[in-house]
N, C-alpha and C positions, 0 to 999 in steps of 0.2 A: 502952783502945778509944777512950774522950773525946779522947784524945790523937791518936790518929791521924784522927779525924774532923775535929778542928782544924784538922792539919798538912794533911789534904787539901784542906779549905776555903779556906785562908790560900792556897795554892798555885795553886786554882784560882783567886782573887780577885786574888792578885799577878802571875797570867798572862795574865788577859782582854786585858789591855790589848795584849799585845805578838798576841795573835791578833788582834783587831781592827786593830791598825796593819798587820799582813802581809797582812791581807785586802783594804786600803784600798791598798796597794801592789801589789798584784796585779791587782784592779780598773783601778788607772792603769796600767798596764805593759800590761794588756789593751787599753784603749781606744787608747793610743800606738801599740802594735802594729796594731791594726785601721785606724785612723787614715782620712783621706780627708778629702771635701768636703762642707762643710752647708752648703746654699742651694738657690737656683734652679736647674731644670734646663731646660737649653734647650727642650726637646719638652714641656715644661709648656704652656708658652704656644701651642701651634700647637692652635687651635680652629678655624679658618677655612678653606674651601677655599684662597683666594690662599696662605696662609701654608705649606700643605702641599705645593702646587705650586711656590713658588718658594722653598722650602728647599734649598738645591743640595745642605745635608752629610746630608740625610737619605739612610739606608739600609735595605736589604729588614729587617722588624722592629721600627721602630721607632713605636712607640705613641701612636695619637692619638684623639682626641675631638671629632666635629663635630656641631654642630645645624644643620638643614635640612629638606630634603623631597627624599625618591626622588621623581622627576619621570617617568622613562622605564625601560623593561625593554628590554635590548637582547638578550638570550637567553645560554642558557647559563651563569645566575650571573650576569649583568651585569649591572647598572644603573646610570643616570647621577643624582647625586646632585648637590643645588643647594641653596645658602645664601645669602646676602646678596652674597658677593664672587664667586660663580665655580660653574662646573660642574666635577664629575670622575666619571671610573670609580669605581663599588665594586663588589665581589665579595662577594655573598649569597648562602651556600648555603642550598639549603633548610631542613636541622632549625635556623638564626640566628631563622628567621622564629617560631619556638616559638609558634605556632599564631594568630598575629597578622595579620590583615587590613589592609593601609598604602595608602593612597592617596596620591597627588601634591597633596592637602589636609591632610594628616596633616603635623603637625611633629613629627620623629624627632631621637633623638639615637643617632648609630652611635659605636660603639666598636672602633677595630680597629688592623690594623698593615699599614705603609705595604709597598705593593707596587710594586719597580723593575725595569723591563726596557728599557734603554738610558734614553732619555730619557722613555719614557713612565710613568708615576706613577700610581696606582692604591692604595684600601684594599682590604684584606682584611677583611672584618667580622665581627668576634669575636660582637659581641651589637647589636640593634638595638630600641630600646625608643620607643616614642609618647609624646611630653610631653603635657603636661595645662596 
């Protein structure tokens, strides 16, 4: 029995490095298989009205984060958002307010997605937060 235990333990110790190297090879293969680019993403820098309005490559669904003020209601969930670079339309559905009362004096952060119709660009707001 002691011989069998010794042989099993020796086998495990001897084979452990081969399992480890196989695991490392599999990990490297998975990283190579998925691959891709690591680095800045162009829309990571879109944080002003001017950048959003002048980024011709934007398509529906591009995520944006803007800081500024809601200055006017246009009706039907459409508002005018203004920052230091300009103004643009934003669409804020009633559930996105989450009980907040916001006036033009409040500085807010809106996070949403670009909505393009022909040459018209707007942001469909997913969340709005009053900034401190």
